[in-house]
C-alpha positions in Angstrom: 69.7 -71.2 6.3 68.3 -67.8 7.2 66.6 -66.1 5.2 67.3 -62.4 6.1 69.5 -60.6 8.3 68.6 -56.7 9.0 72.0 -54.7 10.4 72.4 -50.8 9.8 75.8 -49.7 8.3 77.6 -47.0 7.4 79.1 -47.2 3.8 83.0 -46.1 3.7 83.8 -47.0 -0.1 83.1 -48.2 -3.4 85.3 -49.1 -5.5 85.5 -50.1 -9.0 88.3 -52.9 -9.5 89.6 -54.3 -12.7 87.3 -56.7 -14.7 84.3 -54.8 -13.8 84.5 -55.9 -10.4 82.7 -53.2 -7.8 83.4 -53.4 -4.3 81.3 -52.2 -1.7 82.6 -51.4 1.8 80.4 -51.3 4.8 81.2 -50.4 8.8 79.0 -51.5 11.7 79.8 -49.6 14.9 75.9 -49.4 16.0 75.7 -52.6 17.0 72.6 -53.5 14.8 75.0 -56.8 13.8 75.1 -58.5 17.2 74.4 -61.5 17.5 74.0 -62.3 13.5 77.2 -63.5 12.7 76.3 -67.0 12.5 73.4 -65.5 9.7 75.8 -63.8 7.8 78.6 -66.8 7.8 75.7 -69.3 6.4 75.8 -66.7 3.5 78.9 -66.5 2.6 79.9 -67.6 -1.2 75.9 -67.6 -1.8 74.2 -64.7 -4.1 72.0 -62.4 -2.0 70.1 -59.4 -2.9 70.9 -56.4 -0.7 68.3 -53.3 -0.7 70.6 -50.0 0.4 68.6 -47.2 1.8 69.0 -44.4 3.4 68.6 -44.0 7.5 66.8 -41.1 7.6 63.6 -39.1 5.6 63.8 -36.1 4.0 61.3 -33.5 3.7 60.4 -29.8 2.7 58.3 -27.3 4.0 57.9 -23.8 2.4 58.5 -20.9 4.6 57.9 -17.3 4.1 61.5 -16.0 3.2 60.4 -12.4 5.7 59.3 -13.8 8.7 61.0 -16.3 8.6 57.6 -18.1 9.7 56.5 -21.7 8.1 53.5 -21.6 5.8 52.0 -24.7 7.7 53.1 -26.7 10.7 52.4 -30.1 12.1 51.4 -30.3 15.7 50.3 -33.0 17.9 46.8 -32.2 19.0 44.8 -32.2 22.4 43.9 -35.9 21.1 47.6 -37.0 20.7 46.7 -36.8 16.5 49.6 -34.9 14.8 47.7 -32.7 12.2 48.7 -29.9 9.8 48.2 -26.2 10.5 48.0 -24.1 7.9 49.7 -20.2 9.4 48.5 -17.1 8.7 50.8 -15.0 6.6 51.6 -11.5 7.3 53.9 -10.3 3.9 51.8 -8.6 1.6 50.1 -10.4 -1.0 51.5 -11.0 -4.7 54.9 -11.1 -3.5 56.7 -14.4 -3.6 58.5 -14.5 -0.3 58.1 -18.6 -0.5 61.6 -20.1 0.1 61.8 -24.2 0.4 63.4 -25.5 3.8 64.8 -29.0 4.2 64.7 -31.3 7.2 65.8 -34.8 7.9 64.2 -37.3 10.1 64.9 -40.5 11.1 63.8 -43.9 9.1 63.0 -45.8 12.7 60.8 -42.5 14.3 58.8 -42.7 11.2 58.3 -46.5 11.3 57.5 -46.1 14.6 55.2 -43.1 14.0 53.2 -45.0 11.4 53.2 -48.2 14.0 51.6 -46.5 16.9 50.4 -43.2 15.8 46.5 -43.3 17.4 45.0 -41.6 14.1 46.1 -40.5 10.4 45.2 -39.9 7.3 46.2 -42.5 4.1 48.4 -40.4 1.3 45.8 -40.3 -1.9 49.2 -42.0 -3.6 49.4 -44.9 -1.3 47.4 -47.7 -2.2 49.0 -50.3 0.6 48.9 -49.8 4.1 52.1 -48.9 5.5 51.2 -49.8 9.1 50.6 -53.8 7.8 54.0 -53.8 5.8 56.3 -52.5 8.6 53.6 -55.4 11.1 55.2 -57.6 8.7 58.9 -56.3 8.7 58.7 -56.8 12.2 57.6 -60.1 11.7 60.7 -60.7 9.7 59.0 -61.5 6.6 61.4 -60.2 3.4 59.3 -57.8 0.6 59.3 -61.1 -1.8 56.8 -62.9 1.1 54.5 -59.4 1.7 53.9 -59.1 -1.8 53.0 -62.6 -2.0 50.7 -62.4 1.2 49.3 -59.0 0.3 48.9 -60.1 -3.7 50.8 -57.3 -5.1 54.5 -57.1 -6.6 57.2 -57.0 -4.2 58.2 -53.3 -6.2 54.2 -52.2 -5.1 55.3 -52.7 -2.0 59.2 -51.3 -1.3 57.1 -47.7 -3.3 54.3 -47.5 -1.7 56.0 -47.6 1.9 58.6 -45.2 0.7 56.1 -43.0 -0.7 54.2 -43.1 3.0 57.4 -42.7 4.9 58.1 -40.0 2.8 54.7 -38.8 3.5 54.7 -39.4 6.8 58.4 -37.4 8.0 57.1 -34.1 9.2 53.9 -35.8 11.2 57.0 -38.2 12.6 59.1 -35.4 13.5 56.2 -33.5 15.3 55.6 -36.8 17.2 58.8 -37.2 18.3 59.5 -33.6 19.1 56.3 -34.0 21.5 57.2 -37.2 23.0 60.5 -35.7 24.7 
């Protein structure tokens, strides 16, 4: 029997029926389920574990509201490495002109950056290597198997990967823009 089936649905509805039974309606229009119907059919009537997570990662950057300029930028340097560069602020010191602007980047782009970047500095709040986790996922392992392989808990795998994705999101956005 197939262990895992991964696909990218859109949540269309969530319903609470009589008797406390809930239903989640998913729609798959992006081809991510192509070739996986047999695997899904094998799971009919079985108890399954489902993890629902957004397909985008959001991040925030502080901006100077007077000049509409970021306090720092993410740029690809001459060596092809994405770096965080502090921008010079021209507004008057002592006046708080900071606003936060929110951005999003596709999670697939963040994962691709983590796997392919020639160099990056690990965030201090992440203990497990996200590149290793993503490689295991690409090899078809599930979070439980990865946790066993890395001798840690499944929640540590999920949490560290989420923290890494959050940290690397602005780096990935700059990297994707540079590669266009």
